[in-house]
TIRO-2110 file (N, C-alpha, C; in Angstrom, 1 decimal):
// TIRO-2110
0.9, -48.7, -24.6, N, 1, A
1.8, -49.8, -24.1, CA, 1, A
2.8, -49.2, -23.1, C, 1, A
3.0, -49.9, -22.1, N, 2, A
3.9, -49.4, -21.0, CA, 2, A
5.3, -49.3, -21.5, C, 2, A
6.0, -48.2, -21.1, N, 3, A
7.4, -48.1, -21.4, CA, 3, A
8.2, -48.8, -20.4, C, 3, A
8.4, -50.1, -20.5, N, 4, A
9.1, -50.9, -19.5, CA, 4, A
9.8, -52.0, -20.1, C, 4, A
11.1, -52.2, -19.7, N, 5, A
11.9, -53.3, -20.2, CA, 5, A
11.4, -54.6, -19.6, C, 5, A
11.2, -55.6, -20.4, N, 6, A
10.7, -56.9, -20.0, CA, 6, A
11.7, -57.8, -19.3, C, 6, A
13.0, -57.4, -19.4, N, 7, A
14.1, -58.1, -18.7, CA, 7, A
14.4, -57.5, -17.3, C, 7, A
14.8, -56.2, -17.3, N, 8, A
15.2, -55.6, -16.1, CA, 8, A
14.2, -54.8, -15.4, C, 8, A
13.1, -54.5, -16.1, N, 9, A
12.0, -53.7, -15.5, CA, 9, A
12.3, -52.2, -15.5, C, 9, A
13.3, -51.7, -16.2, N, 10, A
13.6, -50.3, -16.3, CA, 10, A
12.4, -49.5, -16.9, C, 10, A
12.0, -48.4, -16.3, N, 11, A
10.9, -47.7, -16.8, CA, 11, A
11.3, -46.2, -16.9, C, 11, A
10.3, -45.3, -17.1, N, 12, A
10.6, -43.9, -17.3, CA, 12, A
11.0, -43.3, -15.9, C, 12, A
11.8, -42.2, -16.1, N, 13, A
12.3, -41.4, -14.9, CA, 13, A
11.6, -40.0, -15.1, C, 13, A
11.3, -39.4, -14.0, N, 14, A
10.6, -38.1, -14.0, CA, 14, A
11.5, -37.1, -13.4, C, 14, A
11.4, -35.8, -13.9, N, 15, A
12.2, -34.7, -13.4, CA, 15, A
11.7, -33.4, -13.9, C, 15, A
12.5, -32.4, -13.8, N, 16, A
12.2, -31.1, -14.2, CA, 16, A
13.1, -30.6, -15.4, C, 16, A
12.5, -29.8, -16.3, N, 17, A
13.3, -29.0, -17.2, CA, 17, A
13.4, -27.6, -16.5, C, 17, A
14.6, -27.1, -16.4, N, 18, A
14.7, -25.7, -15.8, CA, 18, A
15.4, -24.8, -16.8, C, 18, A
14.7, -23.8, -17.2, N, 19, A
15.2, -22.9, -18.2, CA, 19, A
16.2, -21.9, -17.6, C, 19, A
16.8, -21.0, -18.5, N, 20, A
17.7, -20.0, -18.0, CA, 20, A
17.0, -19.0, -17.1, C, 20, A
15.7, -18.8, -17.4, N, 21, A
14.9, -17.9, -16.6, CA, 21, A
14.3, -18.6, -15.4, C, 21, A
14.8, -19.8, -15.1, N, 22, A
14.4, -20.6, -13.9, CA, 22, A
12.9, -21.0, -14.0, C, 22, A
12.3, -21.1, -15.2, N, 23, A
11.0, -21.6, -15.4, CA, 23, A
11.1, -23.1, -15.2, C, 23, A
10.2, -23.7, -14.5, N, 24, A
10.3, -25.2, -14.2, CA, 24, A
9.0, -25.8, -14.8, C, 24, A
9.2, -26.9, -15.5, N, 25, A
8.1, -27.7, -16.0, CA, 25, A
8.5, -29.2, -15.9, C, 25, A
7.6, -30.0, -15.8, N, 26, A
7.8, -31.5, -15.6, CA, 26, A
8.1, -32.1, -17.0, C, 26, A
9.0, -33.1, -17.0, N, 27, A
9.2, -33.9, -18.2, CA, 27, A
9.5, -35.4, -17.7, C, 27, A
9.6, -36.2, -18.7, N, 28, A
9.9, -37.6, -18.4, CA, 28, A
10.9, -38.2, -19.4, C, 28, A
11.9, -39.0, -18.9, N, 29, A
12.9, -39.6, -19.7, CA, 29, A
12.5, -41.1, -19.9, C, 29, A
12.2, -41.5, -21.1, N, 30, A
11.9, -42.8, -21.4, CA, 30, A
13.1, -43.7, -21.6, C, 30, A
13.1, -45.0, -21.3, N, 31, A
14.2, -45.9, -21.6, CA, 31, A
14.3, -46.1, -23.1, C, 31, A
15.5, -46.5, -23.5, N, 32, A
15.7, -46.7, -25.0, CA, 32, A
15.3, -48.2, -25.2, C, 32, A
14.1, -48.4, -25.6, N, 33, A
13.5, -49.8, -25.8, CA, 33, A
13.6, -50.2, -27.3, C, 33, A
13.9, -51.5, -27.5, N, 34, A
13.8, -52.0, -28.8, CA, 34, A
13.0, -53.3, -28.8, C, 34, A
12.2, -53.5, -29.9, N, 35, A
11.4, -54.7, -30.0, CA, 35, A
12.2, -55.8, -30.8, C, 35, A
12.6, -56.8, -30.1, N, 36, A
13.5, -57.9, -30.7, CA, 36, A
12.8, -59.2, -30.6, C, 36, A
13.2, -60.1, -31.5, N, 37, A
12.8, -61.5, -31.4, CA, 37, A
13.9, -62.2, -30.5, C, 37, A
13.5, -62.7, -29.4, N, 38, A
14.4, -63.3, -28.5, CA, 38, A
14.0, -64.7, -28.1, C, 38, A
14.9, -65.5, -27.6, N, 39, A
14.6, -66.8, -27.1, CA, 39, A
14.3, -66.7, -25.6, C, 39, A
13.1, -66.9, -25.2, N, 40, A
12.7, -66.9, -23.8, CA, 40, A
12.2, -68.2, -23.4, C, 40, A
12.9, -68.9, -22.4, N, 41, A
12.5, -70.2, -22.0, CA, 41, A
12.4, -71.2, -23.1, C, 41, A
13.3, -71.1, -24.1, N, 42, A
13.3, -72.0, -25.3, CA, 42, A
12.3, -71.7, -26.3, C, 42, A
11.5, -70.6, -26.2, N, 43, A
10.5, -70.2, -27.2, CA, 43, A
10.9, -68.9, -27.8, C, 43, A
10.7, -68.8, -29.1, N, 44, A
11.0, -67.5, -29.8, CA, 44, A
9.8, -66.6, -29.6, C, 44, A
10.0, -65.4, -29.2, N, 45, A
8.9, -64.4, -29.0, CA, 45, A
9.4, -63.0, -29.1, C, 45, A
8.6, -62.1, -29.4, N, 46, A
8.9, -60.7, -29.5, CA, 46, A
8.9, -60.1, -28.1, C, 46, A
9.9, -59.4, -27.7, N, 47, A
10.0, -58.7, -26.4, CA, 47, A
10.5, -57.3, -26.6, C, 47, A
10.1, -56.4, -25.7, N, 48, A
10.6, -55.1, -25.6, CA, 48, A
11.6, -55.0, -24.6, C, 48, A
12.9, -54.8, -25.0, N, 49, A
14.0, -54.7, -24.0, CA, 49, A
14.8, -53.4, -24.2, C, 49, A
15.4, -53.0, -23.2, N, 50, A
16.2, -51.8, -23.3, CA, 50, A
17.6, -52.2, -23.9, C, 50, A
18.2, -51.2, -24.5, N, 51, A
19.5, -51.4, -25.1, CA, 51, A
20.6, -51.8, -24.2, C, 51, A
20.5, -51.4, -22.9, N, 52, A
21.5, -51.9, -21.9, CA, 52, A
21.5, -53.4, -21.8, C, 52, A
20.3, -54.0, -21.8, N, 53, A
20.2, -55.4, -21.6, CA, 53, A
20.7, -56.1, -22.9, C, 53, A
20.4, -55.5, -24.1, N, 54, A
20.9, -56.1, -25.3, CA, 54, A
22.5, -56.1, -25.3, C, 54, A
23.1, -54.9, -24.9, N, 55, A
24.5, -54.8, -25.0, CA, 55, A
25.2, -55.7, -23.9, C, 55, A
24.6, -55.9, -22.8, N, 56, A
25.2, -56.7, -21.7, CA, 56, A
25.0, -58.2, -21.9, C, 56, A
24.2, -58.6, -22.9, N, 57, A
24.1, -60.0, -23.2, CA, 57, A
23.0, -60.7, -22.4, C, 57, A
22.1, -60.0, -21.8, N, 58, A
21.1, -60.6, -21.0, CA, 58, A
20.0, -61.2, -21.9, C, 58, A
20.0, -60.8, -23.2, N, 59, A
19.0, -61.3, -24.1, CA, 59, A
19.6, -62.1, -25.2, C, 59, A
19.1, -63.3, -25.4, N, 60, A
19.6, -64.2, -26.5, CA, 60, A
18.7, -64.0, -27.7, C, 60, A
19.3, -63.3, -28.7, N, 61, A
18.5, -63.0, -29.9, CA, 61, A
18.2, -64.3, -30.7, C, 61, A
17.0, -64.4, -31.3, N, 62, A
16.7, -65.5, -32.1, CA, 62, A
17.2, -65.2, -33.6, C, 62, A
17.5, -66.2, -34.3, N, 63, A
18.0, -66.0, -35.6, CA, 63, A
16.9, -65.8, -36.6, C, 63, A
END
């Protein structure tokens, strides 16, 4: 399943880990996603959203 927020589209970021010996290897930072029941267009459904969208109030959680 894709690591992508269904509200804002935030996805993984890519970069390097650099050790003290200056060894470089690739890594990826995934967004902090949560599976919540939300109201989307008046319908309750499960969506995967990032915690930034949850905190900012972009997602109306279903009871």
